[in-house]
N, C-alpha and C positions, 0 to 999 in steps of 0.2 A: 651797820657795817657794810662796807662796800664790797662789791664782787672781787675786787683785787685783794682785800683782805682774807677772802675765802680760799685764796690759791697760794698761800704762803709756802706750802712745801713744794709745789711746783715751781714757785719762783727760786726757792733754794736749789732745786734740782737743775734748773736752767743756769743759774749763775756759778753753781760749784761743780757740776758734773758736764752738762751739755752746754758748755759756754762757747763763746763764738770761736775758740781755737779748736773745737771738736768737729768731727766730720760726721755726716749723717751714717756713714759706714761703722762708726763706733758706738752707735746708740745702744745696741744690744749689750756691748762690753761695758758700757758706762752704766746700764741699768744693774748689770751683775755687780758693778762696783758700790752703786747705791744700796744693794741687798745687804751690805755690811752695816748699814744704818740701823738704828733701833727699829723694831718692828712697827711701832707707833707711827714713825714717820712713812714706812712703806704702806701702812693702812691708810693714812691720810692721803698720800700721793694718790692711791688707787681710787678713793672717794672723790678727790677733786677731779681726777680725770673723767670719772663717770658723770660727775655733776657738769663738767664742761659739755660733753655730749648731749647731756638732757637738758640742760637750761641756758647755756651761754649762747649768746648771738655771735655769729660768724665774725662779724667785724670787731667786736670786742676782743676775742681770743686771738685773732691775728695781730691786732695791736698789743696785747699782753706779751705774745710770743716775741714780737718785734722789739718791743722795749725791753724785756728781761732776758730774752735768749739771742737778741740781735740777729734775727732770722725773719725773713719774709715767706710765709707758707700760705699755699692754696688750702682750700677746705679738704681737698683730697690728701695733701701732704699732712694736714693736721690730724686727719683720722688714721693715717698710716703711723704717724708719730705716737699718738696715743695707744693704738693697738700694739706697737712694739713694746711700749713701756708696760703696759698691763700684762702682756704675754710673759714677760721676763721678770716681773716682781715676783719675790718669793715671800711666803708668809709663814715660815717655819723657824 
């Protein structure tokens, strides 16, 4: 299984919530909207983000975010992006 296949919920979040029409300032609100999804998706997204921080190479995730989120992000911006999502995900 490829690394991309392990990030299916992140891909869904990027394409459906934080798509190219969304602003960075809207990210928290979009995560709150995503919290309406089934808890399984929220748990999987959290795990995928943790795995990115732990295992993924910077160039891979930058390309992934460019491809599916239509955004070019620096390493610092990626860390900020992940932190905002993790902080605002709800598991109840």
